[in-house]
C-alpha positions as CSV (number, residue, x, y, z in Angstrom):
1,M,116.5,197.4,216.3
2,S,113.4,197.0,218.3
3,Q,112.8,194.2,220.7
4,V,110.0,192.8,218.5
5,A,112.2,192.7,215.4
6,R,115.0,191.0,217.3
7,S,112.7,188.3,218.7
8,T,111.1,187.5,215.4
9,G,114.3,187.7,213.3
10,E,113.0,190.4,211.0
11,K,115.4,192.7,209.3
12,T,114.6,196.4,209.5
13,M,115.7,199.1,207.1
14,A,117.0,202.5,208.1
15,K,114.7,205.4,207.3
16,S,117.3,206.7,204.7
17,Q,116.9,203.5,202.7
18,N,114.0,204.0,200.3
19,F,113.5,201.0,198.2
20,T,110.8,200.7,195.6
21,F,109.6,197.3,194.4
22,A,107.9,196.5,191.1
23,Q,104.2,195.6,191.5
24,P,103.3,192.1,190.3
25,A,101.1,193.5,187.6
26,E,104.0,195.5,186.1
27,I,106.2,192.4,186.1
28,D,103.5,190.4,184.2
29,V,103.2,193.1,181.6
30,V,106.9,193.2,180.9
31,S,107.2,189.4,180.6
32,D,104.1,189.2,178.3
33,Q,105.6,191.8,176.0
34,K,108.8,189.8,175.7
35,K,107.0,186.6,175.1
36,G,104.7,188.1,172.5
37,R,107.4,189.9,170.5
38,V,107.9,188.6,167.0
39,D,110.8,189.5,164.8
40,P,109.5,191.5,161.8
41,A,111.9,189.5,159.5
42,L,110.1,186.3,160.6
43,T,106.7,187.7,159.7
44,K,108.0,188.7,156.3
45,F,110.3,185.7,155.8
46,D,108.4,184.5,152.6
47,S,108.9,187.9,150.9
48,L,112.7,188.1,151.7
49,P,115.0,187.7,148.7
50,D,117.1,184.5,148.6
51,A,120.3,186.6,149.0
52,A,119.1,188.0,152.4
53,F,120.4,187.1,155.8
54,V,118.5,186.6,159.0
55,R,119.7,186.6,162.6
56,L,119.1,184.0,165.4
57,P,115.6,185.1,166.5
58,V,114.3,184.4,163.1
59,V,115.9,180.9,163.0
60,Q,114.4,180.3,166.5
61,G,110.9,181.2,165.1
62,L,111.3,179.1,161.9
63,Y,112.3,176.0,163.8
64,A,110.3,176.7,167.0
65,C,113.1,176.1,169.4
66,S,115.3,177.9,171.9
67,R,118.7,179.6,171.3
68,A,120.5,176.6,172.9
69,T,118.6,174.1,170.7
70,V,119.4,176.1,167.5
71,W,123.1,175.9,168.3
72,R,122.8,172.2,169.3
73,H,121.1,171.5,165.9
74,V,123.7,173.5,164.0
75,K,126.4,171.4,165.7
76,A,124.6,168.2,164.8
77,G,124.0,169.3,161.2
78,I,120.2,169.4,161.6
79,I,120.1,173.2,160.9
80,P,122.3,174.8,158.2
81,A,125.5,176.3,159.5
82,P,125.5,180.1,160.0
83,I,127.8,182.7,158.4
84,K,130.0,184.9,160.6
85,L,129.9,188.4,159.3
86,S,132.1,189.7,162.1
87,E,133.2,188.6,165.6
88,R,129.8,189.3,167.1
89,I,127.4,189.1,164.1
90,T,126.2,185.6,163.0
91,V,123.6,185.3,160.3
92,W,121.9,182.5,158.3
93,S,121.3,182.6,154.5
94,V,117.6,182.8,153.7
95,R,118.3,180.6,150.6
96,E,119.9,177.8,152.8
97,L,117.1,178.0,155.3
98,R,114.4,177.7,152.7
99,K,116.2,174.9,151.0
100,H,116.5,173.0,154.3
101,L,112.8,173.7,155.3
102,M,111.6,172.3,151.9
103,E,113.7,169.2,152.3
104,M,112.2,168.7,155.8
105,N,108.7,168.6,154.3
């Protein structure tokens, strides 16, 4: 380590360590894409049959809340309870969601 690096407390990298960092513009593009993504089932919710099922992102969009808030509202009985199709797949009935949304209005 050089005398300057020791005196200023800077850390130096060996020449064999080649790190690449994302540019700020690239990070902004990625986060904007995630924020702007809309589930196709949400955009077509009105045309879905009553027998259809939707996943958590659609419920988040319908109630305009976060994942955690959806689960809090389910626990409190504010949002209809989901159906477990398997250990890792949870869905909501379109019929129940429509019925609940109509009752809210």
